[in-house]
C-alpha positions as CSV (number, residue, x, y, z in Angstrom):
1,M,177.9,230.1,123.6
2,V,178.3,233.8,124.3
3,R,178.8,234.5,120.6
4,D,175.5,232.7,119.8
5,R,173.7,234.8,122.4
6,L,175.1,238.0,120.9
7,N,173.9,236.8,117.4
8,V,170.4,236.2,118.8
9,A,170.4,239.6,120.5
10,W,171.5,241.2,117.2
11,L,168.6,239.5,115.4
12,Q,166.2,240.7,118.1
13,L,167.4,244.2,117.7
14,L,167.0,243.9,113.9
15,A,163.5,242.6,114.3
16,L,162.6,245.4,116.7
17,A,164.0,248.0,114.3
18,I,161.9,246.6,111.5
19,A,158.9,246.6,113.8
20,T,159.5,250.3,114.5
21,L,159.6,251.1,110.8
22,A,156.4,249.1,110.2
23,A,154.6,250.8,113.1
24,A,155.5,254.2,111.8
25,S,153.8,253.4,108.5
26,L,151.0,251.0,109.4
27,L,149.4,252.4,112.5
28,P,146.5,254.8,112.0
29,S,146.9,257.4,114.8
30,R,149.9,259.5,115.8
31,W,149.6,258.9,119.5
32,L,149.5,255.1,118.9
33,I,152.6,255.3,116.7
34,D,154.4,257.2,119.4
35,A,153.5,254.7,122.1
36,V,154.5,251.7,120.1
37,V,157.8,253.3,119.0
38,L,158.6,254.2,122.6
39,A,157.8,250.6,123.8
40,L,159.9,249.1,121.1
41,A,162.8,251.5,122.0
42,M,162.6,250.3,125.6
43,A,162.6,246.7,124.5
44,K,165.7,247.4,122.4
45,G,167.4,249.2,125.3
46,R,166.7,246.2,127.6
47,V,168.3,243.8,125.0
48,I,171.4,246.1,124.8
49,V,171.7,246.3,128.6
50,L,171.3,242.6,129.2
51,E,173.4,241.2,126.3
52,F,175.8,243.8,125.0
53,L,176.6,245.4,128.4
54,G,176.8,242.0,129.9
55,L,174.4,242.5,132.8
56,R,172.5,239.3,132.3
57,H,174.7,237.7,135.0
58,A,175.2,240.8,137.1
59,P,173.5,241.2,140.5
60,A,169.8,241.8,140.4
61,L,170.3,245.3,141.9
62,W,172.3,246.5,138.9
63,R,169.8,245.0,136.4
64,G,167.0,246.6,138.3
65,L,168.7,250.0,138.5
66,L,169.4,250.1,134.8
67,T,165.9,248.8,133.9
68,T,164.4,251.4,136.1
69,W,166.6,254.1,134.6
70,L,165.5,252.9,131.1
71,A,161.9,252.9,132.0
72,G,162.2,256.4,133.5
73,L,163.8,257.7,130.4
74,T,161.1,256.2,128.3
75,M,158.4,257.7,130.5
76,L,160.1,261.2,130.2
77,A,160.1,260.8,126.4
78,G,156.4,259.8,126.5
79,L,155.7,262.9,128.6
80,A,157.5,265.0,126.0
81,V,155.4,263.5,123.3
82,A,152.2,264.1,125.3
83,L,153.2,267.7,125.9
84,R,154.0,268.2,122.2
85,A,150.5,266.9,121.3
86,M,148.9,269.4,123.7
87,V,150.6,272.4,122.1
């Protein structure tokens, strides 16, 4: 059962990686590419946190803390992208 869940998570990560590559070549504007890539990176991070780090069955506090940390890190990366666009 756990092995099947890890296989599904691996396939999700593979699909998200392919979507990242597709977004980089198919989307028209640079800021849209950056936003989509960051959103996909956060989705990949969430899959890793829940499945590979085993926090799916952890207390809600730990899941919430790590999800908040991941969202904050993504927002800081988005801020860096926005600052780079302004310079």
